[in-house]
VEXNUPA-62824 format. One record per residue: residue in one letter; y, z, x of N, C-alpha, C in turn. Coordinates in pm, whole numbers, plus 50000, padded with zeros to 5 digits. Example, Ala and Ser with C-alpha at 12.3 -4.5 7.8 and 13.67 -1.06 7.14 Angstrom:
// VEXNUPA-62824
A494315078051319495505078051230496705078051320S497755070851285498945071451367500035078751290
// end
This chain:
// VEXNUPA-62824
M131180667007670131910676807589133370677207633R134280677907536135680678007573136290691407538L137320695107612138040707307580138920704607460R139030714207369139820712407248141000722007250T142150717107204143310725707184143160732207048K143130745307046142970752406920144240751406837I144090747206713145210746706621145110759106534L145880769406568145740782106502146740783106388T146250785706267147120786906152146720799006073G147720804005996147470814405898146770826405955V145610829605897144850841505932144540841806080L144200830206138143780830006277144960832206371V146180828506329147350832006406147510847106410L147290853606296147420868006290146450874606387A145230869706392144240875406482144640873306627A145240861706657145640858906794146800867606836C147700870706739148860878906773148490893506793A147450898006727147060912006740146490914806878V146830926406936146300930007067145090939007045G144000932907003142790940406974142970948906850L142050958306829142140967806720142640980806779R143850984906742144500996106808144231009106735P143941019906806143861032906742145241037906705A145291048106621146561053606577147401057806696G148711054806690149641059206793149911049006901T149021039106920149231029107022150381019906984Q151191015407081152361007507051152160992907088T152810984207014152880970107046154260965007010S154660953207059156030948807041156260940706913T155240934306861155370926706737154130928906653L154220925006526153070927006438153040916206332N151850911106304151600902306191150350907506121E150450909705990149290914805916149150907405784G147990901005767147710893605644146580899505562F146040911405602145000918405528143690910705519E143520900805610142340892305600141050899205643A141160910805708139950918105745139300924605623G140080926105513139530932605395139070946705428G138030951405359137400963905398137740976005314K138760975305228139070986705141138950981904997T137920986904927137580981704795137890991404682A138461003204714138781013004612140211018004631Y140801023004521142201027604527142341041404591A141251048804604141341062204662141951061704801A142721072004836143401072504965142401071805080G142711063805181141831062705296142411053305400N141841053805520142261045205629141391032605632V141971021705680141241009205694141711002305821T140790997005898141120989806020141320975105987L142550970306008142900956505981143110949106112G143550936706106143710928906226144740934406323S145770941106270146840946106355146630960506399G145710967706338145490981706371145020989506249Q145081002706258144621011206147145781014006052W145531012205924146501014805819145941025305723H146841032505657146461041805550146911035805418M146011035605320146321029905190145971040105082S146951043204997146771052704887147131045804757E146261046804654146421039004532146591024204567A145831019904665145931006204713144601002004774L144350989004772143140983504831143430969404883T142420963404948142540949504990141840941004886G142620933204809142090925904695141820911304726N140720906104670140400891904689139980885304558L140460890604444140170884404316141010871804297S140610863404204141410851504175142780855304120T142920867304065144200871904010145060879104112D144530881304233145360886404342146230875104395R147520877604407148430867604464148370869104615K147820859304680147520860604822147690847304891A148010847905021148160835705099146820831105155G145940840505186144630837205238143560842105143A142560848905198141470854005115141770867805057F142660875505123142940889205082144450891805079A144850901805001146200907505004146060922204970A147060930105005147080944004959147430944004810R146690952304734146990954104591147330968704569I148500971504508149010985204496149290988204349R148921000204305149201004404168149911017904169D150381022304050151001035504032152061037904139A151991049204211152941052104319152261049904453G151561038904465150761036304584151581034104709R150911035804823151551034304953150621027005050V151241019105136150531012205243151281015305372R150631022305465151331028005581150621024705711M151371021405812150841019705947150491033306006N149331034406069148971046606144149261045006292F150101035706328150441033106468151871028106472N152451027906591153821023406611153861009306667V154971002406640155350990906722156440995806818A156560989606933157470994507037158930993906995S159260984406907160610983106853160510974106731A161600973106656161590964306538162970958706514G163040945506504164280938906466164330936606316T163310929706264163220927306121161810930006072V161690932705944160400934005877160440924905754S159420916705738159330908405618157960909905556A157890908005425156620908705353156720899705232R155600893605194155530885505073154980894104960H155500892304839155120900904727155090893104598A154230897504505154120891104374153400900504279K153530897804149152820905504048151340901904051F150490912004035149060909704024148740904703883G147980893903875147540888903745148680887103648T148530892903529149580892303426150270905703409D150200914303511150800927603503152320926803490A152910938003447154360938803428155090939303563N156410938603555157230939603675157140953503736S157410954303864157460967203933158420966004051S158570976604127159450976104244158860984404357W159340981904477158820988704595159910989804701E159640998304800160621000904906159931000905042L160720998605146160260999805284160861012405344W160011020505408160431032605476159991031905622K160731038805711160401038705853160351052905908S159561054506014159491067206086159531064506235T160411071806306160491070506452159931082706523N159261091406449158641103206511157171104506472G156491093006470155061093106446154641097006307G155521095206209155191098606071155621112406031G156371119606119156831133106086157861133205976S158751123405976159761122005871160041107205850W160581104005732160731090005694162131087305641T162621075105662163931070705617163781057305546K164441055905433164391043205360165141032305434V164601020205431165231008705494165700999005386G166990995605387167500985405295167400989305149S167360979205063167390981304919165990980804858T165860986504739164630985504663164400971004620V163150966504630162810952704597162120952204461S162580943304375161930941304245160930929904255T159730932204202158690921904199158540917104056T159000904704033159040899403896158330886003882S157800880703992157200867403990155700868204017T154950858703962153530857703994153290848404113T154360843404173154280835404294154820843604410L154140843204523154580851204637156010847904677Q156830858404687158210857504735158320865504865T159310862304948159490869305075160690878505071A160480891005108161570900705123161700904005271T162940903805322163190906305464164180917805479F163860927005569164680938705595165160938405741T166420941905764166940943305900166790957905942V166100960206054165810973806100166610977206225N166530968506326167230970206454166990984006515S165700987006532165310999506598164800996506738A165491001806839165021000006977163931010007012A163761020306928162741030506951161431026406885A160341032606931159041030406868159121034506721V158491026706634158671028906491157421024306417R157151030706304156091026306212156681025506073F155981018605982156541015705850155561019105738E156141021705623155361024505502155981016905386F155121010505306155541003405187155191012105066R156191015204984156011024604873156311017804740K155361017704650155621013004514156341024304440V157471021104377158321031804321158561030404171S158121019504109158271018303964157211008903910G157061009003778156111000003713154841006803668G154671019503704153491026703658152201019903701A151321017403603150011011603634150080996803668A151240990403648151380976303685151130974803834R150330965003868149940963204008150760951904072L150940953104203151610942504278150820939604404N150990927704455150370923604581151400922704691L151020927204810151800925104932150930917105029D151560908005103150800900005199151730895505311D151130890805419151840884705533153010893205580I152700905605618153730914305676154010909905819Q155290908505854155660904505989156770913606040I156590918706162157600926906228157980920106358T159280917406375159750911806502160260923006591S160180921106722160680931206815162200931306816F162800942606848164250944106851164830935106960G165850927306924166500918707021165890905007031S164740902606965164120889406970164820880106872P164830867106897165460857906802164690857506671T165390853906564164740852606435163670841706443P162440844806408161380834806423161530823306325T161040811706367160980800406275159910803306171P160220801606042159200804505941157930796405966T156800803005950155520796205967154880794105830P154050784105818153390781905690152540794005653P152380796805523151530807905483150090805705525S149400816805547147990815605578147240810405456S146100804405477145350798605367143880798405401V143050802405305141600801605324141180787205350H141940777705299141580763605313141830758305455L142530766205536142770762505676142010771605771T141010778605720140230787705803139650780705924M139190768605908138560761206018139560753506103G140840753506064141860746906145142740737506066N143790732906132144760723406077144530710306153P143810700706095143280689406172144310681206249S145530680006193146540671606258147730679506309G147650692906304148790701006343149970698906251A149710696506122150770694106025151700706106015T152980703605985153970714205970154670712905835A155300723705794156040723805668157490719605688D157760711705790159090706605819159220692605758P160160690505663160300677305602160580666105702A161050669805823161270659605926159940653405969D158840660705951157510655205980157020647805856F157700636905823157450629905697156060623605691D155450621305808154120615205810153010625305834N153350638305834152370648805863152880661905804Y153250661505676153940672505609152930681905543L152920694405587151940704205540152330709805404M151390709605310151550715705179150360725005156V150650737705136149600747605115149670752404971K148630749504895148540753704755147430764204742P147440772004636146360781904621144970775504619Q144870763104571143570756904551143130748004666Y144040743504751143710734904865144950733504953A144750727705070145870724705161145800709905196L146950704205229146960690005265148100686905359A147950675905432149050669805505149410657005431Y150690654905409151140643705325151940633705408H151790621005374152540610205439153520604405337R154800607005358155810602605260155770587605235D155640579705341155770565205327154490558505277R153340565105293152090559805238151860564805095G152530575705057152380581104922151020587204895T150350591505001149000597304989148860608605090P147860617305070147590627405172147030621105298V147420626605411146820622905540145400628705544W145290641105501144010647905482144220658605377T143130662405313143120673805221141950682805260S142210695905262141210705505310141010716305205W139760719805177139520730205078138230737805108H138220750105058137070759005065136330758104933L135020758504938134220757904816133110768104821D133150777504726132060787004706132020790304558P131090798904511130970801104366132240806604300S133120812904377134320818704316135260808104261W135090795604302135950784704253135350777704130L134140781204093133430773703989133280781803861G133470775103748133340781603618133090771403510S133700773403394133440764603280134700757803228T135790758303303137030751903259136840736703250P137220730603139137070716003127138100708503211R137800696003235138700687203310140020685603233Q141150687703304142450687503239143050673503225D142750664603320143260650703314144780649903302D145500659403360146960659203352147560653803483F147240641203512147760634703632149300635003626R149930639003739151390640403737151950640803879A153250638403888153940639004016153970653404068D154010654904199154070668104263155520671404293T156100680504215157510684104232157750692904353A156680697004424156850705004544157210696604666L157180683404653157580674804764159070676604792P159490674504916160910676304950161830667504865S163030672404843164030665004767164310651604834G164400641204753164700627904806163470619504835W162290625604840161060618104863160590611904731Y160010600004741159420594104621158210602504579R158170605904451157060613804397156190604704312V155020601804364154100592504297153810597704156L153900588804060153700592403920152240591103880G151870598103776150520597103725150180583103675T151210575303642151000561803589151130551003697D151400554803820151680544903924150460536603964Y149260541403933148070533603967147660524203852S148340525203738147950517603619147970502503646G146900495703606146810481303621146540476503761S146330485703856146140481803996144690478304028G143760482703943142340481103972141760492404054Y142620502004093142170513504173142130526204090D141120534404113141070547704054142070556904122R142530566804048143250578004109142190587204168G141880585004295140740591604357141080605504408H140480615504345140680629304389140180631204533M140930638704611140400644004737139720657304707T140460667704669139800679804618139330676604476P138010676504451137510672004321137880681404207S138120675604091138340683703971137180693403949A135960688903969134780697303941134580708304045D135330707904154135290718904252136230730204215R137050728304110138050738204071137980740203919T136960747603875136740749403732136780764003689K137300772703775137360787003740138460789703637T139630783403655140740785403563141390772003532V142180771903424142930759803388143900756203499A144580766303556145560763603663144880757303784D143700762203819142980756603934142620742003908N142070739203792141660725503764142870716303754S143910720903688145110712803673145710709103808S145620718103905146220715404036145620703204103T144370700104072143710688704136144220675304083F145010675503975145530663103918146950659903965L147460667804061148710664004127148480651404209M149430642304206149220629404274149220630704426T149660641804480149530644204624148080646504665N147200648204566145760650204592144980637104572M145680626004555145020613304520145200602804628I144180594204642144320581704715143730570504628P144210558104641143630547104563142220543804612Q141260545004522139870541604554139350531504452L138660521404502138000512204410136910519804334P136700516504207135720523904126134330524604191A133920514004258132580514204320132480525004426N133580528004493133610538704593133750552304524N134790553604442135130566504382134040571504288Q133490562704207132500566704107131070565004156G130930559904279129620557704336129250568104440P129130564304567128670573804668129630585504689W130930583204669131910594104685131630605104584A131440601304458131140611104354129780617704377S128820610004426127490615704451127540626404560L128350624104663128480634104769129180646604717E130180644904630130840656504570129830665004493T129000658504415127980665704338127000672704430Y126600666004536125660672004631126260684504694C127550684204725128200695904783128090708004691R128230705704561128140717004467126710722104456T125720713604478124340718604479124110727604600L124770724604711124670733304829125260747104801V126360747404726126960760204687126000767804596S125370761004502124410767504412123220773204487A122970767904606121840772704687122230784404777G123450789804762123850801704837124730799004956N125350787304961126210783905073127680783605033E128560783905132129960780605111130320769305206L131280761005164131610748905237133080748605274Y133370742405387134740738705422134750723505434V135610717305356135600702705342136990697205375V137020686005448138250678705473137990664105442S138910657605370138710643505337140020636105342G139920622605347141120614405349140770599705350G141800591605368141630577205378142150572205511Y141720560205550142140554505677142340539405661G143310534105735143530519705734144370515205616T144550502205605145410496505501144790483605448Q144740482805314144340470005252145280467205134G146570468005165147580465005065148270477405012T149150475204914149890486104852149890484204701I150210495004631150410494704486151670502504455A152010503804327153190511504285154460506504353S154640493404352155830487204411156020491104557G154910492504627154950495704769155010510304801H155040518904700155150533304725153820539604767V152710532804739151390538504769150580528404849T150080532704965149250524405050147780526405015V147070515205006145640515804975144850516305106P144030526605127143250527305251142060517805248S141650513405365140480504505373139180512305385Q139270525205419138090533705432138410547705378T137370554605332137490568705297136520576605384W136910588805419136080597005508136060611405458K135030618505501134910632705464134070639705569V134470652105604133690660605695133480674105628I132290679905648131890692005575131150701305670I131490714005665130700724305732130020732705624V128730735605642127930743105545127460755905612I127850767505556127400780305610126940789305496P126000798305522125600807805418126800816105373S126840820005248127950828005198128070840805279G129300844705310129530856505391131000858205421T131330865005531132710867305571132890862905716N134150863405761134470859705900133900845805930D134280836205846133560823505840133640815205968A134820814006028134940805506147134030810406258A133960823706275133150829306382131660827806356R131280824906230129860823806195129310809606215V130160800406257129670787006288128880787406418T127650782406417126780782906534126290768806566T125500768006670124960754906712123940749406612T123500757806517122560753006414123240750906279T124550752906273125280750606148125220735806109R125050733405982124990719605934126390713805917A126610702205974127870694805957127540681005903I128240677205798128040664105734129320656205748A129210643505781130380634805790130020621005736V130970614705668130770601105618132030592905640I131840579905659132920570105653132440559205558M133190556905449132780547305347133820536305335P133400523805320134370513305294134950514705153N136250512805141136880513105009136720499304948S135500496804906135070483204871134520482804729G134560470904670133960469104539132470466504546S131980464604669130550462304690130080472704790I129420483104739129110494704822127790500704777N127020505904871125750512404840126000525304764S125240528104661125470540104579124990552804647D124200551904753123660563604822124620567804932W125230579604917126210584205015125600585705155R124290588205162123640590405291123700577905380T123850566305316123970553805391125140554205489Y126160562105457127420561705532127600573705624R126510581005651126630592605740126930588405884V127850595805944128200594106085128340608106143S128710609306268129000622306327130460626106300V130740639006306132140643506295132970637406408D132370636406526133080630306638133540616106604Q132730608706530133120595106493134310594906397V134360604606308135530605606219136760609606300E136570618606397137690622406483138200610306563A137290602106612137680590206687138450580506598L138050579506471138720570606377140120575506344T140250588506316141500593906263142430599706368G141860604106482142650611106582142820625906552F142110631106452142240645106414141220653706489D141470666806487140550676506548140050685806438F138840683606391138280691506282137590704106335F137640714706253136890727006278137250733106414A138530731806451138970736406584138900751506599N138840758906489138800773506498137390779106508A136400770506501135020774806524134800776706675P133810784606715133530786306858133290772706925D133870770707043133840757707109132420752207129A131520760707176130170755807206129490750507081A129650757806971129050753506845129730740906794E131060740806799131810729306749131420716506822N131390717106952131090705207031129710699607001L128730708406982127360703906957127210698106817I127650705306714127380700706578128210688406544E129370686706608130190675006578129630662106639A128740663506737128160651806802126950646406728L126420654106633125180650406565125450643406433V124560634606394124610628306262123620635606173D124100640706060123250648205969122080639505920S120910645805909119720638305867118930645505759L119470656205702118740663605598118800656405464
// end
């Protein structure tokens, strides 16, 4: 058994930053809150214990619908003149930032940040009123510069019944340097970031892209994802038809070649989905997202339409049986290029899967009896149609790729299940 370096991202970073669950009045020097603990399902005023401590929410709840604009599984959802307030202090505050967006198709609204340095006895507005006009999360940052203990309240001040989402609240301590922006939290990275990918364009061979439907690390010079990671449970599945709108991903950094939907034409290779189209059928937007070329690798039809497709279908049968899955897939090696050298063809395709019963607090629920499936398949025109032929251990995929999968699961469970070859 080997010791693993935990790659903490998103929600799990928030949990690591929190100093336990604090009762009201306890002080800490910094705060990160992503609402991932959930726990408040109604708009009625009440307290809720989140990762950073106890909060009071009025005309607000922790929302996890597909129409909630959120970085992970949950965000605060506020309506009318709702408020979201800390019931505890931080020791000081330099800046406060929060991400915000319109809920669903609701109208525009606005909100304000207020502070109290006397335990909630009186409040003072901080900075300017913020308008929420986008359905994509935007970041608002306030300069506070309070050396005294302080708590904060977010107040919705216009828009009436129009709802808005708040997520990823961050408070820096007074006098601390401005933090380097971190990638947003994502349900698709719940089990970890396999290669420690970052959202820095300088990391051209390990560039992190977090989308609502999946996350990936991209290699600029290979023109393919290094890996793609996604969560699969019934909430992602519906009746939306396949969109077939293959297209370049305009979210890639400026100056990078953006693989076109037509770049595989005449090559003999399929545009092989990593996150499958059939895994994202709840909405048109979800399904369409899977046709971005950053989600594709060149696969020979015998691979893509054979055992690879069969394993994808099998994964959805596991979901139908009451499970949720965390899946990571990618390609390895080189057997030429296409698209005038812009896209490298891998010699092998691989996939690793964790299967757990539907529930919450997923990483912590991985045990020594959790099922882990891993495959390595040749990207060949002559291949066995039965995906089970290519089963290996997760450790073998790690040895091939150099990645660390499921690093956020408990070490004892991770080490055991990754050493086994699935036989069910």
